[in-house]
N, CA, C and O atoms as CSV, one atom per row, in Angstrom:
chain,resi,resn,atom,element,x,y,z
A,1,UNK,N,N,122.045,95.307,107.212
A,1,UNK,CA,C,122.334,95.856,105.901
A,1,UNK,C,C,121.016,96.035,105.158
A,1,UNK,O,O,120.122,95.195,105.264
A,2,UNK,N,N,120.896,97.110,104.417
A,2,UNK,CA,C,119.677,97.443,103.700
A,2,UNK,C,C,120.051,97.792,102.265
A,2,UNK,O,O,120.188,98.967,101.923
A,3,UNK,N,N,120.216,96.771,101.425
A,3,UNK,CA,C,120.526,96.952,100.007
A,3,UNK,C,C,119.500,96.196,99.186
A,3,UNK,O,O,119.112,95.083,99.540
A,4,UNK,N,N,119.064,96.793,98.095
A,4,UNK,CA,C,118.083,96.157,97.236
A,4,UNK,C,C,118.454,96.425,95.789
A,4,UNK,O,O,118.721,97.566,95.411
A,5,UNK,N,N,118.470,95.368,94.974
A,5,UNK,CA,C,118.644,95.489,93.537
A,5,UNK,C,C,117.437,94.832,92.898
A,5,UNK,O,O,117.111,93.685,93.201
A,6,UNK,N,N,116.778,95.561,92.017
A,6,UNK,CA,C,115.540,95.062,91.424
A,6,UNK,C,C,115.478,95.522,89.978
A,6,UNK,O,O,115.753,96.681,89.668
A,7,UNK,N,N,115.114,94.603,89.102
A,7,UNK,CA,C,114.903,94.974,87.702
A,7,UNK,C,C,113.416,94.912,87.414
A,7,UNK,O,O,112.672,94.186,88.073
A,8,UNK,N,N,112.995,95.675,86.429
A,8,UNK,CA,C,111.589,95.657,86.076
A,8,UNK,C,C,111.244,96.737,85.075
A,8,UNK,O,O,112.110,97.356,84.457
A,9,UNK,N,N,109.945,96.939,84.939
A,9,UNK,CA,C,109.401,97.888,83.973
A,9,UNK,C,C,108.795,99.069,84.727
A,9,UNK,O,O,108.063,98.891,85.700
A,10,UNK,N,N,109.111,100.275,84.264
A,10,UNK,CA,C,108.516,101.478,84.841
A,10,UNK,C,C,107.059,101.535,84.364
A,10,UNK,O,O,106.798,101.640,83.165
A,11,UNK,N,N,106.105,101.466,85.315
A,11,UNK,CA,C,104.688,101.473,84.922
A,11,UNK,C,C,103.979,102.772,85.289
A,11,UNK,O,O,102.852,103.010,84.855
A,12,UNK,N,N,104.624,103.599,86.073
A,12,UNK,CA,C,104.047,104.892,86.451
A,12,UNK,C,C,105.207,105.841,86.722
A,12,UNK,O,O,106.199,105.459,87.342
A,13,UNK,N,N,105.079,107.063,86.263
A,13,UNK,CA,C,106.162,108.035,86.409
A,13,UNK,C,C,105.550,109.402,86.655
A,13,UNK,O,O,104.808,109.911,85.815
A,14,UNK,N,N,105.855,110.000,87.799
A,14,UNK,CA,C,105.321,111.316,88.136
A,14,UNK,C,C,106.292,112.407,87.697
A,14,UNK,O,O,107.485,112.141,87.547
A,15,UNK,N,N,105.812,113.612,87.492
A,15,UNK,CA,C,106.716,114.729,87.159
A,15,UNK,C,C,107.674,115.014,88.323
A,15,UNK,O,O,107.365,114.740,89.482
A,16,UNK,N,N,108.823,115.562,87.991
A,16,UNK,CA,C,109.786,115.948,89.029
A,16,UNK,C,C,109.157,117.003,89.918
A,16,UNK,O,O,108.545,117.953,89.430
A,17,UNK,N,N,109.309,116.833,91.228
A,17,UNK,CA,C,108.861,117.848,92.187
A,17,UNK,C,C,110.026,118.133,93.122
A,17,UNK,O,O,111.092,117.533,92.986
A,18,UNK,N,N,109.831,119.034,94.060
A,18,UNK,CA,C,110.925,119.446,94.939
A,18,UNK,C,C,110.513,119.322,96.397
A,18,UNK,O,O,109.381,119.637,96.763
A,19,UNK,N,N,111.445,118.859,97.225
A,19,UNK,CA,C,111.199,118.775,98.657
A,19,UNK,C,C,111.179,120.185,99.235
A,19,UNK,O,O,111.583,121.127,98.554
A,20,UNK,N,N,110.717,120.356,100.479
A,20,UNK,CA,C,110.764,121.694,101.093
A,20,UNK,C,C,112.182,122.278,101.139
A,20,UNK,O,O,112.352,123.496,101.191
A,21,UNK,N,N,113.194,121.408,101.121
A,21,UNK,CA,C,114.587,121.867,101.128
A,21,UNK,C,C,115.092,122.193,99.721
A,21,UNK,O,O,116.247,122.585,99.553
A,22,UNK,N,N,114.225,122.032,98.704
A,22,UNK,CA,C,114.613,122.358,97.339
A,22,UNK,C,C,115.313,121.235,96.592
A,22,UNK,O,O,115.884,121.476,95.529
A,23,UNK,N,N,115.285,120.014,97.116
A,23,UNK,CA,C,115.942,118.869,96.477
A,23,UNK,C,C,114.970,118.251,95.469
A,23,UNK,O,O,113.823,117.967,95.815
A,24,UNK,N,N,115.418,118.039,94.216
A,24,UNK,CA,C,114.529,117.423,93.236
A,24,UNK,C,C,114.203,115.980,93.624
A,24,UNK,O,O,115.058,115.254,94.131
A,25,UNK,N,N,112.956,115.577,93.378
A,25,UNK,CA,C,112.476,114.246,93.734
A,25,UNK,C,C,111.599,113.725,92.610
A,25,UNK,O,O,110.706,114.423,92.130
A,26,UNK,N,N,111.861,112.499,92.196
A,26,UNK,CA,C,111.082,111.864,91.144
A,26,UNK,C,C,110.529,110.553,91.682
A,26,UNK,O,O,111.291,109.717,92.168
A,27,UNK,N,N,109.222,110.360,91.603
A,27,UNK,CA,C,108.566,109.144,92.076
A,27,UNK,C,C,108.111,108.317,90.885
A,27,UNK,O,O,107.640,108.854,89.883
A,28,UNK,N,N,108.259,106.985,91.010
A,28,UNK,CA,C,107.764,106.096,89.975
A,28,UNK,C,C,107.442,104.741,90.583
A,28,UNK,O,O,107.772,104.470,91.738
A,29,UNK,N,N,106.794,103.892,89.791
A,29,UNK,CA,C,106.466,102.539,90.230
A,29,UNK,C,C,107.183,101.574,89.300
A,29,UNK,O,O,107.124,101.709,88.077
A,30,UNK,N,N,107.860,100.599,89.895
A,30,UNK,CA,C,108.612,99.585,89.163
A,30,UNK,C,C,107.892,98.253,89.303
A,30,UNK,O,O,107.659,97.787,90.418
A,31,UNK,N,N,107.537,97.637,88.181
A,31,UNK,CA,C,106.871,96.337,88.187
A,31,UNK,C,C,107.907,95.261,87.881
A,31,UNK,O,O,108.598,95.318,86.864
A,32,UNK,N,N,108.004,94.280,88.778
A,32,UNK,CA,C,108.998,93.209,88.660
A,32,UNK,C,C,108.300,91.873,88.492
A,32,UNK,O,O,107.260,91.630,89.105
A,33,UNK,N,N,108.872,90.997,87.658
A,33,UNK,CA,C,108.397,89.616,87.515
A,33,UNK,C,C,109.606,88.727,87.274
A,33,UNK,O,O,110.449,89.030,86.430
A,34,UNK,N,N,109.690,87.624,88.021
A,34,UNK,CA,C,110.798,86.689,87.856
A,34,UNK,C,C,110.426,85.335,88.448
A,34,UNK,O,O,109.361,85.172,89.043
A,35,UNK,N,N,111.321,84.373,88.274
A,35,UNK,CA,C,111.210,83.083,88.944
A,35,UNK,C,C,112.357,82.980,89.930
A,35,UNK,O,O,113.507,83.249,89.585
A,36,UNK,N,N,112.048,82.596,91.146
A,36,UNK,CA,C,113.047,82.439,92.196
A,36,UNK,C,C,112.973,81.013,92.736
A,36,UNK,O,O,111.941,80.350,92.633
A,37,UNK,N,N,114.068,80.559,93.305
A,37,UNK,CA,C,114.087,79.244,93.946
A,37,UNK,C,C,113.892,79.444,95.439
A,37,UNK,O,O,114.635,80.185,96.083
A,38,UNK,N,N,112.882,78.772,95.981
A,38,UNK,CA,C,112.598,78.839,97.411
A,38,UNK,C,C,112.328,77.419,97.896
A,38,UNK,O,O,111.467,76.724,97.357
A,39,UNK,N,N,113.065,76.997,98.909
A,39,UNK,CA,C,112.931,75.643,99.467
A,39,UNK,C,C,113.070,74.588,98.369
A,39,UNK,O,O,112.386,73.564,98.392
A,40,UNK,N,N,113.964,74.847,97.407
A,40,UNK,CA,C,114.223,73.908,96.330
A,40,UNK,C,C,113.191,73.891,95.223
A,40,UNK,O,O,113.300,73.083,94.300
A,41,UNK,N,N,112.192,74.758,95.283
A,41,UNK,CA,C,111.132,74.808,94.281
A,41,UNK,C,C,111.113,76.160,93.583
A,41,UNK,O,O,111.443,77.187,94.176
A,42,UNK,N,N,110.716,76.141,92.300
A,42,UNK,CA,C,110.584,77.392,91.559
A,42,UNK,C,C,109.342,78.127,92.037
A,42,UNK,O,O,108.292,77.526,92.263
A,43,UNK,N,N,109.482,79.427,92.186
A,43,UNK,CA,C,108.362,80.254,92.608
A,43,UNK,C,C,108.292,81.471,91.689
A,43,UNK,O,O,109.295,82.152,91.472
A,44,UNK,N,N,107.104,81.739,91.154
A,44,UNK,CA,C,106.913,82.923,90.329
A,44,UNK,C,C,106.710,84.115,91.260
A,44,UNK,O,O,105.880,84.076,92.168
A,45,UNK,N,N,107.478,85.167,91.021
A,45,UNK,CA,C,107.416,86.355,91.868
A,45,UNK,C,C,106.992,87.544,91.012
A,45,UNK,O,O,107.594,87.819,89.974
A,46,UNK,N,N,105.955,88.245,91.455
A,46,UNK,CA,C,105.508,89.457,90.794
A,46,UNK,C,C,105.231,90.500,91.865
A,46,UNK,O,O,104.628,90.190,92.893
A,47,UNK,N,N,105.666,91.730,91.635
A,47,UNK,CA,C,105.389,92.796,92.598
A,47,UNK,C,C,105.503,94.149,91.920
A,47,UNK,O,O,106.112,94.287,90.859
A,48,UNK,N,N,104.906,95.134,92.552
A,48,UNK,CA,C,105.043,96.528,92.146
A,48,UNK,C,C,105.641,97.269,93.325
A,48,UNK,O,O,105.143,97.181,94.447
A,49,UNK,N,N,106.706,97.996,93.064
A,49,UNK,CA,C,107.442,98.681,94.128
A,49,UNK,C,C,107.428,100.181,93.863
A,49,UNK,O,O,107.811,100.634,92.784
A,50,UNK,N,N,106.984,100.946,94.858
A,50,UNK,CA,C,107.076,102.401,94.787
A,50,UNK,C,C,108.535,102.786,94.980
A,50,UNK,O,O,109.213,102.259,95.861
A,51,UNK,N,N,109.012,103.706,94.152
A,51,UNK,CA,C,110.414,104.107,94.218
A,51,UNK,C,C,110.543,105.618,94.089
A,51,UNK,O,O,109.687,106.282,93.505
A,52,UNK,N,N,111.626,106.147,94.645
A,52,UNK,CA,C,111.942,107.567,94.515
A,52,UNK,C,C,113.411,107.739,94.178
A,52,UNK,O,O,114.262,106.945,94.578
A,53,UNK,N,N,113.681,108.795,93.431
A,53,UNK,CA,C,115.037,109.211,93.100
A,53,UNK,C,C,115.168,110.637,93.599
A,53,UNK,O,O,114.326,111.481,93.290
A,54,UNK,N,N,116.217,110.920,94.371
A,54,UNK,CA,C,116.417,112.256,94.948
A,54,UNK,C,C,117.733,112.859,94.488
A,54,UNK,O,O,118.676,112.144,94.149
A,55,UNK,N,N,117.783,114.177,94.480
A,55,UNK,CA,C,119.036,114.893,94.251
A,55,UNK,C,C,119.519,114.836,92.821
A,55,UNK,O,O,118.716,114.814,91.889
A,56,UNK,N,N,120.841,114.812,92.642
A,56,UNK,CA,C,121.460,114.858,91.319
A,56,UNK,C,C,121.030,113.703,90.435
A,56,UNK,O,O,120.924,113.859,89.219
A,57,UNK,N,N,120.781,112.541,91.034
A,57,UNK,CA,C,120.383,111.374,90.260
A,57,UNK,C,C,119.042,111.603,89.559
A,57,UNK,O,O,118.762,110.969,88.542
A,58,UNK,N,N,118.218,112.498,90.092
A,58,UNK,CA,C,116.930,112.812,89.477
A,58,UNK,C,C,117.136,113.345,88.064
A,58,UNK,O,O,116.458,112.917,87.130
A,59,UNK,N,N,118.065,114.271,87.909
A,59,UNK,CA,C,118.371,114.821,86.591
A,59,UNK,C,C,118.939,113.780,85.659
A,59,UNK,O,O,118.599,113.751,84.476
A,60,UNK,N,N,119.815,112.911,86.182
A,60,UNK,CA,C,120.382,111.831,85.373
A,60,UNK,C,C,119.282,110.895,84.896
A,60,UNK,O,O,119.294,110.444,83.750
A,61,UNK,N,N,118.332,110.605,85.779
A,61,UNK,CA,C,117.207,109.736,85.441
A,61,UNK,C,C,116.391,110.369,84.325
A,61,UNK,O,O,116.047,109.697,83.352
A,62,UNK,N,N,116.081,111.635,84.453
A,62,UNK,CA,C,115.290,112.331,83.438
A,62,UNK,C,C,116.057,112.418,82.115
A,62,UNK,O,O,115.470,112.230,81.049
A,63,UNK,N,N,117.357,112.699,82.172
A,63,UNK,CA,C,118.171,112.832,80.958
A,63,UNK,C,C,118.355,111.502,80.246
A,63,UNK,O,O,118.559,111.476,79.032
A,64,UNK,N,N,118.286,110.388,80.988
A,64,UNK,CA,C,118.489,109.084,80.369
A,64,UNK,C,C,117.261,108.644,79.580
A,64,UNK,O,O,117.225,107.539,79.040
A,65,UNK,N,N,116.253,109.519,79.517
A,65,UNK,CA,C,115.059,109.300,78.715
A,65,UNK,C,C,114.290,108.052,79.151
A,65,UNK,O,O,113.691,107.369,78.320
A,66,UNK,N,N,114.306,107.757,80.435
A,66,UNK,CA,C,113.532,106.636,80.947
A,66,UNK,C,C,112.073,107.068,81.010
A,66,UNK,O,O,111.733,108.093,81.601
A,67,UNK,N,N,111.232,106.271,80.392
A,67,UNK,CA,C,109.814,106.584,80.305
A,67,UNK,C,C,109.003,105.387,80.777
A,67,UNK,O,O,109.555,104.329,81.080
A,68,UNK,N,N,107.703,105.562,80.833
A,68,UNK,CA,C,106.828,104.440,81.141
A,68,UNK,C,C,107.075,103.358,80.095
A,68,UNK,O,O,107.115,103.635,78.897
A,69,UNK,N,N,107.237,102.133,80.560
A,69,UNK,CA,C,107.529,101.007,79.680
A,69,UNK,C,C,109.002,100.659,79.599
A,69,UNK,O,O,109.357,99.621,79.040
A,70,UNK,N,N,109.873,101.506,80.147
A,70,UNK,CA,C,111.317,101.249,80.110
A,70,UNK,C,C,111.688,100.104,81.052
A,70,UNK,O,O,111.150,99.995,82.154
A,71,UNK,N,N,112.616,99.251,80.603
A,71,UNK,CA,C,113.172,98.202,81.455
A,71,UNK,C,C,114.415,98.758,82.126
A,71,UNK,O,O,115.343,99.207,81.454
A,72,UNK,N,N,114.434,98.728,83.461
A,72,UNK,CA,C,115.575,99.263,84.191
A,72,UNK,C,C,116.041,98.284,85.267
A,72,UNK,O,O,115.315,97.374,85.667
A,73,UNK,N,N,117.253,98.496,85.715
A,73,UNK,CA,C,117.801,97.813,86.883
A,73,UNK,C,C,118.102,98.907,87.893
A,73,UNK,O,O,118.881,99.819,87.618
A,74,UNK,N,N,117.485,98.812,89.060
A,74,UNK,CA,C,117.630,99.845,90.084
A,74,UNK,C,C,118.303,99.272,91.316
A,74,UNK,O,O,118.010,98.152,91.736
A,75,UNK,N,N,119.203,100.046,91.886
A,75,UNK,CA,C,119.863,99.678,93.149
A,75,UNK,C,C,119.559,100.764,94.158
A,75,UNK,O,O,119.499,101.945,93.817
A,76,UNK,N,N,119.365,100.356,95.411
A,76,UNK,CA,C,119.072,101.328,96.443
A,76,UNK,C,C,118.785,100.673,97.771
A,76,UNK,O,O,119.340,99.623,98.095
A,77,UNK,N,N,117.904,101.306,98.547
A,77,UNK,CA,C,117.567,100.802,99.880
A,77,UNK,C,C,116.102,101.073,100.162
A,77,UNK,O,O,115.472,101.887,99.488
A,78,UNK,N,N,115.561,100.390,101.161
A,78,UNK,CA,C,114.168,100.570,101.559
A,78,UNK,C,C,114.079,101.494,102.760
A,78,UNK,O,O,114.913,101.439,103.664
A,79,UNK,N,N,113.055,102.349,102.761
A,79,UNK,CA,C,112.792,103.238,103.891
A,79,UNK,C,C,111.289,103.499,103.957
A,79,UNK,O,O,110.574,103.316,102.972
A,80,UNK,N,N,110.820,103.926,105.123
A,80,UNK,CA,C,109.414,104.275,105.263
A,80,UNK,C,C,109.106,105.506,104.411
A,80,UNK,O,O,109.950,106.385,104.234
A,81,UNK,N,N,107.877,105.548,103.887
A,81,UNK,CA,C,107.458,106.688,103.064
A,81,UNK,C,C,107.583,107.994,103.833
A,81,UNK,O,O,107.996,109.011,103.275
A,82,UNK,N,N,107.224,107.968,105.116
A,82,UNK,CA,C,107.333,109.150,105.970
A,82,UNK,C,C,107.487,108.681,107.411
A,82,UNK,O,O,107.405,107.485,107.691
A,83,UNK,N,N,107.707,109.609,108.313
A,83,UNK,CA,C,107.915,109.262,109.718
A,83,UNK,C,C,106.707,108.542,110.326
A,83,UNK,O,O,106.862,107.701,111.212
A,84,UNK,N,N,105.509,108.876,109.847
A,84,UNK,CA,C,104.300,108.282,110.420
A,84,UNK,C,C,103.748,107.120,109.603
A,84,UNK,O,O,102.710,106.560,109.957
A,85,UNK,N,N,104.415,106.750,108.524
A,85,UNK,CA,C,103.918,105.705,107.634
A,85,UNK,C,C,104.652,104.387,107.883
A,85,UNK,O,O,105.800,104.377,108.328
A,86,UNK,N,N,103.981,103.290,107.594
A,86,UNK,CA,C,104.644,101.984,107.640
A,86,UNK,C,C,104.895,101.466,106.227
A,86,UNK,O,O,105.508,100.411,106.058
A,87,UNK,N,N,104.427,102.195,105.205
A,87,UNK,CA,C,104.617,101.779,103.825
A,87,UNK,C,C,106.077,101.980,103.418
A,87,UNK,O,O,106.668,103.028,103.681
A,88,UNK,N,N,106.652,100.955,102.767
A,88,UNK,CA,C,108.046,101.024,102.328
A,88,UNK,C,C,108.147,101.593,100.917
A,88,UNK,O,O,107.279,101.367,100.073
A,89,UNK,N,N,109.227,102.335,100.682
A,89,UNK,CA,C,109.539,102.908,99.380
A,89,UNK,C,C,111.004,102.607,99.099
A,89,UNK,O,O,111.847,102.696,99.992
A,90,UNK,N,N,111.303,102.250,97.856
A,90,UNK,CA,C,112.685,102.027,97.458
A,90,UNK,C,C,113.311,103.368,97.091
A,90,UNK,O,O,112.801,104.077,96.223
A,91,UNK,N,N,114.408,103.715,97.746
A,91,UNK,CA,C,115.170,104.922,97.437
A,91,UNK,C,C,116.306,104.508,96.517
A,91,UNK,O,O,117.180,103.734,96.909
A,92,UNK,N,N,116.294,105.023,95.302
A,92,UNK,CA,C,117.232,104.610,94.265
A,92,UNK,C,C,118.543,105.373,94.397
A,92,UNK,O,O,118.553,106.594,94.549
A,93,UNK,N,N,119.658,104.628,94.338
A,93,UNK,CA,C,120.982,105.250,94.349
A,93,UNK,C,C,121.725,105.027,93.040
A,93,UNK,O,O,122.737,105.677,92.778
A,94,UNK,N,N,121.215,104.091,92.200
A,94,UNK,CA,C,121.836,103.798,90.909
A,94,UNK,C,C,120.776,103.229,89.979
A,94,UNK,O,O,119.974,102.390,90.388
A,95,UNK,N,N,120.767,103.684,88.722
A,95,UNK,CA,C,119.794,103.219,87.729
A,95,UNK,C,C,120.524,102.890,86.438
A,95,UNK,O,O,121.419,103.619,86.013
A,96,UNK,N,N,120.124,101.768,85.812
A,96,UNK,CA,C,120.662,101.394,84.505
A,96,UNK,C,C,119.509,101.012,83.590
A,96,UNK,O,O,118.556,100.367,84.026
A,97,UNK,N,N,119.591,101.408,82.323
A,97,UNK,CA,C,118.665,100.878,81.321
A,97,UNK,C,C,119.094,99.463,80.981
A,97,UNK,O,O,120.288,99.189,80.857
A,98,UNK,N,N,118.139,98.566,80.830
A,98,UNK,CA,C,118.491,97.189,80.406
A,98,UNK,C,C,117.679,96.785,79.190
A,98,UNK,O,O,117.831,95.671,78.689
């Protein structure tokens, strides 16, 4: 199973562009910080995750007025950036302002 839910702050937001197939694509970076329990101990977790929104959700994302600095909760899955890359990118399937 490949499901990911992550909340954080949008720290980078690129303009909408289009794939060769004409599908709208929006790329952004989500910065997350939290405390998690690992092996019975609190652990501070901080990360920056590259994310993309494709298709109809791209317009919804833009219309929801999400900008740099917005706090969001994103749901989606992880996939390689491209066929030849090992870098992971979060593909967003649901976004909420928080």
